[in-house]
C-alpha angles and dihedrals in degrees: 000000000000120000091233115131111277112236122181120213138191102250095198092052090043090056092049094048121351097180101086090050092045091051091051091050093045091053101036108025110007090178106040138157111233109199093197089062097033089227143105109242124212110201108168119092097224093050092051093044090055102036097044087068093051095086092162087068105023102042129190089204103100110166092178095040122120093243093056093045097046105030106024132250104310131176092264089065095049130082137203121357095356091055094045093049093056092040089055090049093058096038095093088062099048105026118131089250095051091047092049098043100035120009099047091062091045091051091048091054092054093047093049093050093049094047091046087063098041103039097073091056096071092212138043145143096269092199095057102028103036115014096040097049094041091053092042097049092046091049092049088059095042095050095040093238095125090146094078135068124255086241090059090048091053095044093048092047092051092045091055094043091053090045098053091046092048095114092152091059100238105183093209091056091049090050092054090049091051091050090051094051091047090053091050092049090053091050091049090050090053096048101039097079090048094050093043088056096041111022119203136179095271120117092250092045092050096044092049088061091060132068092253111138114254092239089059092046089054092048093049094049088051090049091052091051096045093058103015095066105042099039098056091036091054092041093053096048095036096049091049088051091048092053094045091051092045103050095176090056090048091051091053091054097044090046091053096248090120133023132238088244089059088053089052096048094045094047091048088053096043102043102020104210085198102044103170143029119197126221137180121228103240094190143359113290135173125216105185107301093344118095120201112206127211114276093018112149111240127195118197102204106213090176090061094042092055091056095046108140090212089072108019124053112220089000095184090062121093106227120166091197093060123121101245098178092115092053115116096191090138097036132268108237140051089308094062104151110277091205096054095107092050091047092051091049094047095048108026102030098037122010103042099044091042094051094049094044095047100040107060118208090005112194142157115272101245091187093060130069115296121262111267128202128198143173140054106207087043114013132188147119119298095202138002117192111192143167134206139174119272 
């Protein structure tokens, strides 16, 4: 175990709102062992920016990690040449050019169809009835699993997310994760013959045209689903909520003083839908007086880094005009999120402008239950009741 200061936290409070605890750690013990998580947390932006690149010490390869055990050995849990080979294999599907010339139109079609159905209602839970299906339908197309429902996509994503964050070993959580991965395997088995015969630009379609082993293809599709559903879903609903609760920021966007991409980047910094990335200490390493021992579990806390006062003035404030260049919402090293371009297109180019253009006088439904947020490794709204004029 590392010699970092041991700091206990309230896990329930941390799940409800991690930011006060992360601020305390960042200021008092920026490298700290948290016994409730069994991990050493890094909370300062500059530390994470440097050490995430030191893959010889802080390795993504975690043979005994929950992700490997439950989802298979995907590219996110590989380093060096093995990681880069699989990253290169999926690049034709998620490159900036492919996103711009192909996926953006596909995403727009899904958003238009979903809002065609919802707009006449005048009220809805935007999380469940807009953000979730938009993200799910877009991810069906992007992964190639067009043979499932968006509800299955969301449930399987959540099952895997819960499973790989199941550090307390809850057997019911593990069972739901196993059911999710089995469902994905069955969907892959159904679609593989179709996409081998008629390849497309989906992740499954592209990977099937390479010599990647089938077990790696399965693992990488599961990886795309585990993060590719919840992150855009939570970004869409969360960014809408942020604008509705910050009317001056909304006015700046609608008046053209700020762009939808600025909304995306600032929300990703401020609320960090992906708040943590785990690593395994591959060898002994000293950082000042702190010694990291081999096999120590390391958590790089992106959510803390993106509110680091050393780089962001008034970091707890949502400001669409902020310079977000120092943000590491998608990572900083060789494991920078491969789906970042697709996520930006789905949320900033399609979902947000379409929602605000189609739902006139959009506002929170004050007569319904309040909007609730939860999570620290993955964080987002749990509901979002809203009204608009029809």
